[in-house]
C-alpha positions, 0 to 999 in steps of 0.5 A: 525408465526408457529414455524415450518414455522419459522424454515423452512424459517430459513433453506431456508435462511441458504441454500442460504448463502455462506459458507464463508472463501476464503477471508471471503466474503470481510467484512469491504467493502469500502464505499469510494465515490469521492468528487463531483467536476467539470472538471478541466484543468491544462494548459501549465505545465511540465507534468511527466506522471509517465510512463517515459514521460515528456511533456513540455507546456502540459495540463491535463484535469480531468473530472468525477474524471478521467484523461480525456486527457493529451496533448497540446492545450486541449479544456477546454469545460467548465472546471475550468482552472488552469494556470500551466506556470512554474509549474509541474504536476505529478500523486499523490504520493503513499506511500507503507509503512505507519503506519499513523492511527495505530501509529497516532500523538500524539505518545502515548501508547493509540494510539499504535495500529500497533503491536499485540505482542501476538504471532509470527504469528498474521495473523488474525489481520488487520491494518484497524481495528486500523486506526484512521482517525483523525490522523493529519498525513493524512493531513500533508501527503496530503500537501506533495502530497500523495494521496494514501497509504498502511497502514501496521502493525508493524514488531514485528512479523514473520507475523504481519497481513493484510495491507490496501490501503487507499485514502488520504481523510478526513473521519470519518471512515476507510471504507470511506477511503478504496481504492475501490477493492484494494487487501489486503496485508500481512506484514511479517518481517525477521531479528532482530525484531521478534527474539528480541521481542520473544527471549527477553521473552524466547520464539521462535523465538530467532534466525534467525533459529527460524524465518524461522521455524516459517514461514514454520510451519505457511504455512504448516498449511495454506496449510492444511486449504486451501486444506480442503476448496478447497475440501469442495468447490469442493464437494459442487459446484453449478453453480460455486457458494459456498453454505452452506450444502444442502441435497445433500452436503458433510458434514460441512464446515471446521471451520473458522480460521482467521489466516488461512483465511489470509495465505490461501489467500496468497497461492491462490495469492489473498493477496500481500506479503510485507516483512520487510527485510534488509539483502540480504542473508535473502531476498534470504531465503525468495525468497526460502520460497516463492518457497517452498510454491508457493506464490508471494512476492510483495516487500521487504521493507527497503531492505538496502542491496537490491542492492546486489540482484538487478538482482534477484529482477528484475528476480523475479518481486519483488519490492524494497520499500526503503529509500534513506539513512537510515542506521546504526541504528541496525546491519542488517542496517549497509551495506547500500549505498546511491545508493541502490534505483538507483541500484535496479532500474537499471536492465531491469524490476527493480522496485524501490519504495521510501517509508517512514515508517515515519509520517515525511518522508511521507511529503517529499517523493519527496525530498527523491527520489531526494536524491536517484537521486543525488547519482545515477547520481553521480555513472553514472546512468541517472535518469531524473525526468520523470524516477525517478517519477515512484519510487513514482507513477507507481512502487508504484501502481504496488507494492500494486496492484492498477496500473490499477487504479492509478499511471500514468496520463493515460486516464481513471485512477483516477485523482490523481494529484499534481500541484507543484510550480516547479521541484518536485525534487528540495529542494524548491518544494512544492505541490501547489494543490493536487487533489484526483479523480479530487477533489481539496482537498488541495490548499496551497494558500487557507486555506479552502482547507487545511484539519484539523482533529477534533483533531487539531481544536483549535491548531495553525498550522504553514503554 
């Protein structure tokens, strides 16, 4: 082929390419495909739908990977029938704060991929690029009824990078676990962690003053970056599509910056903001920061003092992703109370979520929720199972931006379903069967339906 013809074809191809940025055209796309499965009908169970309803002696029909119907006396229509008498059914549990895959088992320096402690702002890193799908913790979480989870970077930095939502399925690659169309998140951290990590090196931030200054400087830079891209795109618009420079274009696109790609998408509302924050006063500061730069906080995580701001969180539509009773392990965690979750849940529109932040806690999130129920009821709040299940399902799905797809047993949603041997908030509760998109991926009574990662082959596992 003549040189000038090759050059002409290359130039034509370049004109057809997008200019990238705004979300970097969604790289590392999900390749997740549900495991093929036939229809399943669970009959005569106590069903907690996740939206506040409890249905006794009810049926749940799963077909084509979706919830087909919830009710009584449903027609099996060729489905595999599972006897649910004496058992309970809930939506799959969603953990909104996990480090599985980026801090996998066994805990070793070679496996430590959750904190890029090279700069206070590392918005350019993505947790999904450190996820190891063979982490044995995924299978252990599945046995506890966890069907989806958000994997986050650690909390060493002011802005630690992007999180990713995964379906809890055995896979070789992260992309094969990646929840289709789930939004990215960004992990921020206030308080002791960043100032300890960088102050200990004689760097900024050394104080909480430095923390706030660091956030503000980063978002001021992000505002300029977003404005540059918005201006370029407006000048080069063509039927609503971005294009690379043409003969009539207006200059080169701005230089790509991976840090700013993330923060600009936060300002555009395309990336959810999740903030590790313990103290009420600091949560209030972060709410003011969000107002200053016009972004939305999806959830405060850990939030030991969230009960002090319960009404404000509800008014701002911010979820509290909280522990049942972790407290006192550092100064900012000292003013915790065991009624925290119940009090954050109490206001109208309150959004309480039970999270783990632990490879062990993720295996018993139902019991963590049960502890919060007990303390709330002791304080005079009515918290029946049909209400509290939302802390693990519907509210969690809302916090991470997947409520349209999962979190409740509603017709058309993903058939992420757990069959429990009894009331899931009992200390004796066990997940007997766990379905992900209608496929039975875990069965406590069938060793063939108990996934084991390659890393665990040849090792004995206690039942």
